C-alpha positions, 0 to 999 in steps of 0.5 A, spaced: 223 344 603 222 350 608 216 350 611 217 358 614 213 355 621 218 361 625 217 363 634 214 369 636 212 370 643 213 363 645 208 361 639 208 358 633 206 361 628 208 361 619 206 367 614 200 365 609 206 367 604 210 361 606 203 356 606 202 360 598 208 358 596 209 351 599 202 350 596 203 352 589 197 357 590 198 366 588 198 369 595 192 373 593 187 367 593 190 364 600 188 371 602 181 371 600 180 364 604 183 366 610 178 372 609 172 368 608 174 364 614 174 370 619 168 374 615 164 367 618 167 367 624 171 374 627 174 372 633 179 368 628 183 374 628 185 374 636 190 369 636 189 364 629 188 370 623 193 376 625 193 381 619 201 383 618 205 387 614 212 385 608 215 389 604 215 386 597 222 387 592 219 394 590 219 396 597 211 395 596 208 393 604 203 388 603 198 385 606 199 378 609 196 373 615 201 370 621 198 364 623 198 359 628 197 351 628 190 352 629 189 357 624 194 353 618 189 346 620 183 351 619 187 353 612 189 347 610 183 342 610 180 347 604 186 344 600 185 338 596 189 333 592 196 328 594 201 333 594 196 338 598 195 332 603 203 331 603 205 338 605 200 337 611 203 332 614 209 336 613 207 342 616 204 338 621 209 333 623 213 341 623 208 344 629 209 338 632 217 338 633 218 345 634 212 344 639 216 340 643 223 342 642 220 349 645 217 344 651 224 341 653 227 348 652 222 352 657 224 345 661 231 346 662 231 353 663 232 355 671 225 360 673 231 366 672 232 364 665 225 364 663 224 371 666 230 373 662 226 371 656 219 373 658 224 380 658 227 379 651 220 378 649 215 383 653 212 388 649 211 394 655 215 398 659 210 396 664 210 388 663 218 389 664 218 392 669 213 387 673 218 381 670 224 385 673 221 385 680 219 378 680 227 377 678 229 381 683 225 377 688 228 371 687 235 374 687 234 376 694 231 369 696 236 366 693 242 371 697 237 370 703 237 362 702 245 361 701 246 365 708 241 361 712 245 356 709 252 360 710 248 361 717 247 354 719 255 352 719 258 357 723 252 357 729 254 350 730 261 348 727 265 355 728 266 362 724 269 361 717 276 364 720 277 358 725 279 351 726 276 346 730 281 340 733 278 333 733 276 333 740 272 340 738 268 337 731 266 331 736 263 336 740 259 340 735 257 333 732 254 331 740 258 325 740 264 322 743 272 323 740 272 316 740 265 314 736 267 320 731 274 317 729 271 310 729 266 312 724 271 316 720 276 311 720 270 306 718 269 311 712 276 310 710 276 318 711 281 318 717 285 314 720 286 314 727 293 311 730 297 315 725 291 322 726 291 322 718 285 324 714 287 318 707 289 321 701 284 319 697 278 323 701 282 328 700 282 328 692 275 328 693 276 336 696 282 337 692 279 345 690 278 345 698 283 347 705 280 342 708 286 342 714 290 346 717 297 344 721 298 348 727 303 347 733 304 348 740 309 348 744 308 344 752 314 343 757 315 336 757 313 335 765 319 330 767 325 334 764 322 342 764 324 342 756 320 345 751 317 342 746 313 343 740 308 339 737 306 338 730 298 337 729 292 339 724 286 341 726 279 342 721 278 348 717 271 351 717 269 348 710 274 342 712 269 341 717 264 343 714 265 338 707 265 334 712 258 333 716 256 335 709 259 328 706 256 325 713 250 328 712 249 325 704 250 318 708 245 319 713 250 319 719 248 326 720 242 330 722 241 337 723 235 341 727 234 348 726 235 349 733 239 344 737 245 343 731 248 336 728 248 331 731 252 324 729 247 319 728 250 312 732 
């Protein structure tokens, strides 16, 4: 059975017409009961019984009341009999289930989404302006936080256009190259003897260009012959990903004044 519960402004309400249909009562009789309650307690019109209008089949405007859970409870107490008891139980259960659904939905919303929902439901231009200002502040705070995160790596590792040699990265982590190499070998990240990043580790970050192949030319001191050596260096994104990985494992600490430090 459709009980007619709806959500408006984050509040669960039901119309007097839906209740009258469910309990098989004349709508005008239900309205009289509600207005009797209001005569005794006028404050009920604030939230519990809010007057509204609907158009009937002929297009005529008629009065109805929208009631919240408390208003419904007050009204339902006047309905007696086994059938009325069953409907009251069904309504009470439906109110509870819908309230729980709303609660779970709101818990899953971020603050930005919650503000956007409030803006959609806002009843005045002033309310929209205030909510838009709060949303703008959140966006600025998010940008500032991301800028600080980016700045942390560019300050203490390298900028996003640079690369780091294995020795340079060790220095940035306030340790010796041999110490860093030994740790990365232990973690199955790096094979020092072959000077290679292990494939399984690279797969974790396949969406990132972790390393960059480089070559440099040198003169053989014995023969005077020019030689080219091919090697690799950590990219900005690669060094950042590695440091984050070590940080998650508790192998790296960070101090805003001193930067990153490998924990032995």
